[in-house]
C-alpha positions, 0 to 999 in steps of 0.5 A: 403155203397152200393152206395160207392161200386157201384161207386168205380170201376166205378169212376176208369175206368172213370178216366183212360178214358176207357169207350166206350158207350155200352161196358164193359170197363175192358173187352176191356183192355188187362191189365185187361184181363191179370191180370184176367187170371193170378188170375183165373189160379188156378181155371179152372172152373173160368178161363173157364168162363172168357175165354168163356165170353171174359173176360167180367166183372161180378162185377167190371164194371160200369154196374155191380152195381146190381150184386155187391150189391147182392153179398155184401148183400149175403156175409153180411148174411153168419154169420146169416147162421152159415157159415165161414165168413172169407172164403168169405173175405168180408172185403178184397173185400170192401178194394179192391173196395176202393183201386183199382187204376190200371187195374190189381187191378180190374182184381184181384178183379174180380176173388176175387169176383167170388170166394167169390160168388161161395164159398158162393153159394156152402156153403149156398146151400149144406154145408160148410163141407165135412162130410165124411172127418170128420167122416167116418160114415156120408156117405150122398151124397151131391149134390153140385151146378155146378160152371159154372151154378152158374156164368151163373145164376148170369150173366143172371138173377136177382142176388138177386133172384138167391142168395135167391133161393140158401137158404135152403127152408125147414121149419126145416131150417127156424125154426132153423135159428129163434132159432139161432137168439133167442139164439144170443139175449139170449146170449147177455142178459146174458143167463138163469141165474145160473145153478142148483147146487147139485144132484136130486130134486124131487116133494115136495122139497123146498129151494134155489135150487128149486128157482134156478130151478124154475127161470131157467125154467122160463127163458127158457120158460117152466114155467110161472112166479111164486113166489113159493119156492116149487117143486110143481105141476107147477114145476113138469109139467114144468120139464116133458115138458122139458124132453119130448122136450129133449128125457128124461123119462118124470117122472117129477123128476129133476134127473142127466140126466135132470139137465145136460140138464137143466144146458146146456148154450145157447152157447151149444144149439147154437152149436147144432143149427148151426150144425143142420143148416149145416146138413139141407144144406146137405139134398137135399130131396123132403119133399112132399109125404111119407118118413121114417125119422129115427133120430138116436139121438132121437132113433125113426123111423117115417113115414111122409106124406106130412110133417105130422108124421103119425106113430112113434115108438121107435128104437134101433141103433148101439152101440157106438163103431166106427165099430158098429155105424149106418151110416147116409145116404138116400136110397129107401125102396122097400120091407119087408121080413116076417119071415126073416132068418138072414144072419150074416154079415162077421164082426160078423162071424169072429169077434164074432162067429169064435173064439167060434167055434174054441173052441167049434164046437157046439157053437152058435148052433142056427146058420147054417153054409152055403157054398158060394151057401147058402147050409147048411154044417154039422158042423162035416165036418168043422175043425173050428180050421184050419181057421183064420178070413181071410181064413174062407170060410163059411157064417152063417145063422139063420133060421126064428123063434121066437128067430131069431135076426131079429124077425118076419119082416125086412124092406129093402132098399138094401145098401152097408152098410147092414143096414135095419130096423127090429123086435127083440126078445130083447124087454126089450131094448126099456124101456131104454131112451138111446138105442144104442145096435145093431150091426148097424141096426135099431130095431123097438119097433112096427114093425108089426104096422110099417108094417101095416102103411107102406103098408095100402095104397097099401093093405087095408087088410094088417093086416089080410094078414100080420098075415096070412103070419106070421103064415105060418112061411116061409120067404116071401118077400113083395114088395112095389109097390112104393118105399119110401125114407128113411133118416137116420139122426143125429140131436141133435137139431130139431123142434118138432112143435108148435115152440118148439125146441127139443134137443138130446144128442150127442150119437156118438160124431158126432156133437162135431166133426162137430162143431170142424170142423166148428169152425176151418173154422171160424164159431162162436156161436156169440152174437149180439155184435160181 
C-alpha cells in the first residue's frame, strides 16, 4: 500500500508535465498554490506555514514519499492508542491520493494531510479531549504542542522519528497499551465466561455457583486450573488477590462489591483502560526524582522516589456532591504546618455555619469569629440574624488543638482551589474501603509518618524535632528546602507492578463522562476483528 501511496501523486504530476529537476513541482504551480491557500484559509496556523514556505509541499510532492509513508503509518496506529480514528480520516486521505486528477485536487489533499498530522500529533501527545469542558473538577493544565513547531519538525527531520517521539513514554502508558491489546484479544475470543449469579459466596461453599466463580477466576488469571467445586483455600486466596488489585477489603469472601467487580466484562475494563490512556496523555510530568501521587479513586497518597513507592498511606477524599469533589490537578508542595489553625472556607461558613449562628449565636462554639484582619470578634457584638450569605463580613477560624478539623499537621501546596493534605481527628473513617467524606481536601491516615518520610532527607532528626514542635502547641510552618511535585489524579485503571493491572470504582462518575466524550468522538472499545 505504501508503494501505491508514494506513487499516485508523483504519477499525476509527471503526467501533467510539471516536473523540473531539483524543484518541488506543485509548489511552482499557481493552481496548486491557490487551491492550497483556499483550503488552508480556515486554519491560520496552517495557512501561515504554507505562506512562509512559499506553498511548498510536505506530503504530495514526488520527493515527499518518506513523509507520506510516516503519516500513513502514524494514522494507522490511532486505534491502537484509543484515539478517534475518524477525526484523521485516513480512508479519505487514501481515496484522495488514489483519485487526484488536478492541481486543485493536490492542493486540497495537501491541506487535508497537514490537518490530519496536526490533529494526530496533538491528540497522541496531549490527549484527544479538553477535560475541563467535560467536567469542571478536572482542572489539569494540559501542554499542547505548537502546530508550527510540529510542521517544522516533520519537514526538517526524519518523520518516523518525529512521530515516534510524540508518543507518551511513561511506563504506565506502555503497560496500559499492552493491557488494551490483551483485552482486545480477550473480547474477540469470548471474554471470561459466564458471570457469577446470586449473592455472596464464602469459603466452604460448594455447588454450581462456586464452579462458575472458579472458572471466571481462572480465565482472569487469578487462579491456576483446578477441578474443585469447593470454595477452598486456593479459591479464597485467588479472591483475596483479586480484591487487593481492585481496592476492596481482602477478606477472601466473594460478597456483593467483590462479585460486582468479578462480573465486570472485558469491555468494561477496556473502557477504563482507554480513559486511563487519555489521562496519561494529559500528564506532561517529570517522573524522575521525588513526587507525591494521590490517586483519588484508590483513596491513597504515596511518596514516589525515582519511580519507586517509598511511602503509602490511606486517604479520605471529597464527598460525592459536585461542590465537594476533590479536583484533579498538579502543583508543588512547599511546606507543612504543625499545629495548624483552620481557616474555614467561605462556602462552609455561609452554607453550613451561618444558618446555625442565625438561630443560635453560640452555635459551633469551638470556632472563632474573625474580621478581615484576622482579629477575633466577640460573638456578642455580632447580630448574625442581620446577615445573609452574601453580606456576612466575617471569617471563622478554629485554633490549634486536639479536636481541630485539620488535626495536628497539614501539608501545603498553595492553590486557588484551597486543597491540601492534612491530619484529622476522625480516624474511624479510614476503616471504610470507600472513603469520600471530606469537603474536598485530602485527609491522611498516617500524617505524622508522611511528615517524617517527606522531611527525612532534609532533616535527619525530623521525628524528634517534629514531636517537640507538636508538644509546643503553637502553629508552626516548616518549609521544604526543595519543593516536591504533587499530582492529584483519578485513575480507575492503573498498573500496580509485576504485570498486574489494578482497577478502581468510578467514585465521582468522571470516567463515565470521559468515556462518553471519547465515544462521541469515535473511540471504540474495539475487538481484533473490527
